Structure formats: structure tokens, C-alpha cells
KEKE-3310 file (N, C-alpha, C; in steps of 0.2 Angstrom, whole numbers, plus 5000, padded with zeros to 4 digits):
npx = (5066:5057:5050:5057:5048:5037:5040:5041:5028:5022:5027:5022:5008:5001:4997:4985:4971:4959:4956:4949:4955:4968:4981:4994:4997:4992:4986:4995:4988:4980:4990:4996:4985:4983:4996:4995:4984:4990:5000:4993:4987:4999:5003:4993:4994:5007:5004:4996:5005:5014:5005:5002:5015:5017:5007:5012:5024:5019:5013:5024:5031:5022:5022:5036:5035:5026:5034:5045:5039:5034:5046:5051:5042:5030:5013:5001:4992:4998:5005:4997:5000:5012:5024:5026:5034:5047:5061:5069:5060:5051:5058:5061:5048:5044:5054:5050:5037:5040:5047:5036:5027:5034:5035:5022:5019:5027:5021:5009:5012:5017:5010:4999:5005:4998:4983:4975:4960:4951:4937:4921:4908:4893:4877:4860:4851:4859:4864:4852:4848:4859:4856:4844:4847:4856:4848)
npy = (4743:4755:4754:4763:4769:4769:4778:4790:4791:4793:4806:4814:4812:4802:4790:4776:4779:4773:4760:4750:4741:4729:4733:4744:4755:4766:4760:4760:4768:4776:4783:4790:4798:4806:4812:4820:4828:4835:4841:4850:4858:4864:4871:4880:4887:4893:4901:4910:4916:4922:4931:4939:4944:4951:4961:4967:4972:4982:4991:4995:5002:5012:5019:5023:5031:5041:5046:5051:5061:5070:5074:5082:5092:5090:5090:5079:5074:5072:5060:5049:5050:5045:5033:5017:5006:5003:5009:5018:5022:5028:5039:5045:5049:5058:5068:5073:5077:5087:5096:5100:5105:5116:5123:5126:5134:5145:5150:5154:5164:5174:5189:5190:5198:5211:5213:5220:5223:5231:5225:5232:5236:5227:5231:5234:5228:5219:5211:5205:5198:5189:5182:5176:5167:5158:5151)
npz = (5146:5137:5120:5106:5097:5105:5114:5107:5102:5115:5118:5108:5111:5106:5110:5112:5121:5123:5128:5123:5115:5114:5111:5115:5107:5093:5078:5062:5052:5061:5068:5058:5054:5066:5067:5055:5059:5070:5063:5055:5065:5070:5058:5057:5069:5066:5055:5061:5070:5061:5055:5066:5068:5056:5058:5070:5064:5055:5065:5072:5061:5059:5071:5070:5059:5064:5075:5068:5060:5069:5075:5065:5064:5056:5053:5061:5053:5041:5042:5037:5024:5022:5015:5022:5020:5023:5033:5025:5015:5023:5028:5015:5011:5021:5019:5007:5010:5019:5011:5002:5011:5016:5004:5002:5013:5010:4999:5003:5013:5006:4999:4985:4970:4960:4953:4965:4972:4984:4992:4990:5002:5003:4995:5002:4993:4987:4997:5001:4990:4990:5001:4998:4988:4994:5003)
capx = (5066:5052:5052:5058:5042:5032:5042:5039:5020:5020:5029:5017:5002:4998:4995:4978:4968:4952:4956:4945:4960:4973:4987:4996:4998:4987:4988:4999:4984:4978:4995:4997:4980:4985:5001:4992:4980:4995:5004:4988:4987:5005:5003:4988:4998:5012:5001:4993:5011:5016:5000:5003:5021:5016:5003:5017:5028:5015:5012:5030:5032:5017:5025:5042:5033:5024:5039:5049:5035:5034:5052:5052:5037:5025:5006:5000:4988:5003:5007:4993:5003:5019:5025:5028:5037:5054:5063:5071:5054:5048:5063:5060:5041:5044:5058:5045:5031:5043:5048:5030:5024:5038:5033:5015:5020:5030:5016:5003:5014:5019:5004:4999:5006:4995:4976:4971:4955:4947:4930:4916:4902:4887:4871:4855:4848:4864:4864:4845:4849:4864:4852:4839:4851:4859:4843)
capy = (4749:4755:4754:4770:4771:4770:4785:4795:4791:4796:4813:4817:4811:4797:4783:4774:4779:4771:4755:4744:4737:4726:4736:4750:4761:4766:4757:4765:4773:4781:4787:4795:4803:4810:4816:4825:4833:4839:4845:4855:4863:4868:4875:4885:4892:4896:4906:4915:4919:4926:4936:4944:4947:4956:4967:4971:4976:4988:4995:4998:5006:5018:5023:5026:5037:5047:5049:5055:5067:5075:5077:5087:5097:5089:5089:5072:5072:5070:5053:5045:5050:5042:5026:5014:4999:5002:5015:5022:5025:5033:5045:5049:5052:5063:5073:5075:5081:5093:5101:5102:5109:5123:5127:5129:5140:5151:5153:5157:5169:5180:5191:5190:5205:5212:5217:5219:5228:5230:5224:5237:5233:5225:5235:5230:5223:5213:5206:5201:5193:5183:5178:5172:5162:5153:5147)
capz = (5143:5132:5113:5104:5094:5110:5117:5102:5103:5121:5117:5103:5113:5101:5113:5112:5128:5123:5132:5121:5111:5118:5110:5118:5103:5088:5071:5058:5049:5066:5070:5053:5054:5072:5065:5050:5063:5073:5058:5053:5070:5070:5053:5059:5074:5063:5051:5066:5073:5055:5054:5071:5067:5051:5061:5074:5060:5053:5070:5073:5056:5060:5076:5068:5055:5069:5079:5064:5058:5075:5076:5059:5064:5052:5056:5062:5047:5036:5043:5033:5017:5022:5013:5028:5019:5027:5036:5020:5012:5028:5027:5009:5011:5026:5016:5002:5013:5022:5006:5000:5017:5016:4998:5003:5018:5007:4994:5007:5016:5001:4995:4977:4967:4954:4953:4971:4973:4990:4990:4993:5006:4999:4996:5005:4988:4985:5003:5001:4984:4992:5007:4995:4984:4998:5007)
cpx = (5061:5055:5053:5052:5037:5034:5040:5031:5018:5021:5024:5010:4998:4996:4987:4976:4961:4951:4952:4949:4965:4980:4988:4996:4993:4990:4991:4994:4982:4984:4997:4991:4981:4991:4999:4988:4985:4999:4999:4988:4993:5006:4999:4991:5003:5010:4999:4999:5013:5011:5001:5010:5021:5012:5008:5022:5025:5014:5018:5032:5028:5020:5031:5040:5030:5029:5044:5046:5035:5040:5054:5047:5031:5018:5005:4995:4992:5005:5003:4996:5010:5019:5029:5031:5043:5056:5066:5065:5051:5052:5062:5053:5041:5048:5053:5040:5034:5044:5041:5026:5028:5036:5026:5015:5022:5025:5011:5006:5016:5012:5005:5000:5002:4988:4973:4966:4951:4940:4926:4911:4896:4881:4866:4852:4853:4864:4857:4846:4853:4860:4847:4842:4854:4855:4842)
cpy = (4749:4756:4762:4773:4773:4777:4791:4796:4795:4804:4817:4816:4807:4791:4782:4775:4776:4765:4749:4740:4734:4729:4742:4756:4760:4762:4762:4770:4779:4786:4792:4800:4808:4815:4822:4830:4838:4844:4851:4860:4867:4873:4881:4890:4896:4902:4912:4919:4924:4932:4941:4947:4953:4963:4971:4975:4983:4993:4999:5003:5013:5022:5026:5032:5043:5050:5054:5062:5072:5078:5083:5092:5096:5088:5081:5069:5069:5063:5048:5045:5047:5035:5022:5007:4998:5009:5020:5026:5030:5040:5049:5052:5058:5069:5077:5080:5087:5098:5104:5107:5116:5127:5130:5135:5146:5154:5156:5163:5175:5182:5191:5197:5205:5216:5216:5225:5226:5229:5229:5233:5232:5230:5231:5225:5217:5208:5202:5196:5187:5179:5173:5166:5157:5150:5140)
cpz = (5137:5125:5111:5101:5099:5114:5113:5102:5109:5121:5113:5105:5108:5104:5113:5120:5128:5127:5129:5116:5116:5117:5113:5114:5097:5082:5067:5055:5054:5068:5064:5053:5060:5070:5060:5054:5067:5069:5056:5058:5071:5064:5054:5064:5071:5059:5055:5068:5067:5054:5060:5071:5062:5054:5066:5070:5057:5059:5072:5068:5057:5065:5074:5064:5059:5072:5074:5061:5063:5076:5071:5059:5059:5056:5056:5056:5041:5036:5039:5026:5016:5020:5019:5026:5022:5029:5031:5017:5017:5028:5021:5009:5016:5023:5011:5005:5016:5017:5003:5005:5017:5010:4999:5008:5014:5002:4998:5011:5012:4998:4988:4975:4961:4956:4960:4972:4979:4988:4994:4997:5001:5000:4999:5000:4987:4991:5003:4995:4986:4997:5003:4991:4988:5003:5006)
residu = (MET:GLU:ASN:THR:SER:GLU:LEU:ILE:ASP:GLU:LYS:LEU:GLY:LEU:GLN:ASN:THR:ASP:GLY:ASP:THR:ALA:LEU:ASP:THR:PHE:SER:LEU:ASP:GLU:ARG:GLU:ALA:ASN:LEU:ASN:LYS:LYS:GLU:MET:GLU:ILE:LYS:GLU:LYS:LEU:SER:GLU:ILE:LYS:ARG:LYS:GLU:GLU:LEU:LEU:HIS:ILE:ILE:GLU:MET:GLU:GLN:LYS:ALA:ARG:ASP:MET:ALA:SER:LYS:ARG:GLY:LEU:PRO:MET:GLU:ALA:VAL:GLN:LEU:ILE:ASP:MET:GLN:SER:GLU:GLU:THR:ILE:THR:GLU:SER:ILE:ASP:ILE:LEU:GLN:ARG:LEU:LEU:SER:LYS:ILE:LYS:THR:GLU:GLN:SER:ALA:PRO:ALA:VAL:GLY:ASP:PHE:LYS:PRO:THR:GLU:PRO:LEU:THR:TYR:SER:GLN:ARG:ALA:GLU:LEU:TYR:LEU:THR:ASN:ARG)
# end
């Protein structure tokens, strides 16, 4: 039966394959260097996975915000204004945007009361002056 350290070396891929030494395994320093190298590779893969998970979370939150905004009848341009940290902040942002949009609509639909003077058509000299100033 093989030695336990040899089995571990075999599983980790740490056996010496050079063939120029009589030993079947690396020296302690070489094993440690290989372990450190493997550890760094694992840490890099882990950080890449975490980065991908963060990007996926952002994409999911953006999709939730788009869905909620469309269900409430908000324009898609409003999605850029939504705080997408969590579902609660998305809901709060959409509520605020919906109140703001309804306020804007009511202000635009009601005509201003007061000094309304119909504009008279411009004279030829006024149109010429306007044309020359806007060239």
C-alpha cells in the first residue's frame, strides 16, 4: 500500500515527473512551492467566480427593476433612476418615480390660469429679423 503523503501528492498533482531524480516525490520546498502555486490559482478562480456572481446580481436587479417599472406603467428611461441595491430600494424608488410622474402629468394637463394672451402673427419685418438672428 502506498504512503499517505504519496497519495496526497498524486491527488494534488505534485509528483515529480522529471525522471532525473531517483525520488518519486518532490522535496519539501518544491511541494510547498507547488501548493502555494495551486493556492494562488484557486484564489484567482474564486475571485473570478465572486466577480461573476456580483455581475449576475446586478443583471438580476436591473431585470427586476425593468419588470416592476413596466408593470407600473413607468417609461423605460426611468429605470436608470432606480436604486438597485435591493428589492426594497427598487420598490421605494419606483414608488417615488410613480408619484413624481403623476404629479408632472397633473401639472401638465391643467392649463395655467391667469394672463393668457394669444400671440399675434409676426409681421414680415419681425420674421426677417428672427431669420437673420437665428442664422
